[in-house]
C-alpha positions as a Markdown table, in Angstrom:
| # | Residue | x | y | z |
|---|---|---|---|---|
| 1 | Met | 5.6 | 144.4 | 51.4 |
| 2 | Ala | 3.3 | 141.9 | 52.2 |
| 3 | Glu | 1.4 | 139.8 | 49.3 |
| 4 | Lys | -2.1 | 141.1 | 48.2 |
| 5 | Leu | -4.7 | 137.9 | 48.6 |
| 6 | Asn | -6.5 | 137.0 | 45.4 |
| 7 | Thr | -10.0 | 135.3 | 45.3 |
| 8 | Gly | -9.7 | 132.1 | 46.7 |
| 9 | Asp | -6.6 | 132.8 | 48.5 |
| 10 | Met | -6.7 | 131.1 | 52.3 |
| 11 | Phe | -6.7 | 134.1 | 54.9 |
| 12 | Pro | -3.0 | 133.9 | 56.7 |
| 13 | Ser | -3.1 | 132.5 | 60.8 |
| 14 | Met | -2.5 | 135.5 | 63.1 |
| 15 | Thr | -3.8 | 136.4 | 66.3 |
| 16 | Val | -4.7 | 140.4 | 66.7 |
| 17 | Lys | -5.3 | 142.3 | 69.5 |
| 18 | Leu | -9.0 | 143.5 | 70.3 |
| 19 | Val | -9.7 | 147.1 | 71.7 |
| 20 | Asp | -11.5 | 145.3 | 74.8 |
| 21 | Gly | -7.7 | 143.4 | 75.5 |
| 22 | Gly | -8.5 | 139.9 | 74.7 |
| 23 | Thr | -7.7 | 138.5 | 71.3 |
| 24 | Leu | -8.6 | 136.8 | 68.6 |
| 25 | Asp | -7.3 | 133.6 | 66.1 |
| 26 | Leu | -7.8 | 134.1 | 63.2 |
| 27 | Pro | -9.3 | 132.9 | 60.6 |
| 28 | Gly | -10.6 | 130.2 | 63.1 |
| 29 | Gly | -11.6 | 132.0 | 65.4 |
| 30 | Ile | -14.9 | 133.3 | 63.6 |
| 31 | Glu | -17.5 | 130.6 | 63.5 |
| 32 | Ser | -19.4 | 131.5 | 60.6 |
| 33 | Lys | -19.6 | 130.3 | 56.7 |
| 34 | Tyr | -19.4 | 133.9 | 55.7 |
| 35 | Lys | -16.5 | 136.0 | 56.8 |
| 36 | Val | -15.8 | 140.0 | 56.5 |
| 37 | Leu | -12.7 | 141.3 | 58.4 |
| 38 | Leu | -12.5 | 145.0 | 58.4 |
| 39 | Phe | -9.3 | 146.8 | 59.8 |
| 40 | Tyr | -9.6 | 150.5 | 61.3 |
| 41 | Arg | -6.3 | 152.3 | 61.5 |
| 42 | Gly | -7.6 | 155.0 | 63.7 |
| 43 | His | -7.5 | 158.7 | 63.5 |
| 44 | Trp | -3.9 | 160.1 | 62.2 |
């Protein structure tokens, strides 16, 4: 099981697939001082 992130931890580098078919490199692909990520698992 992966470790949970705690306050102040660095977000791990990853590439995620977007619903439009593109990709997003994290955390560098978001150009903003503050970042919030929401992962939605979809419908059962």
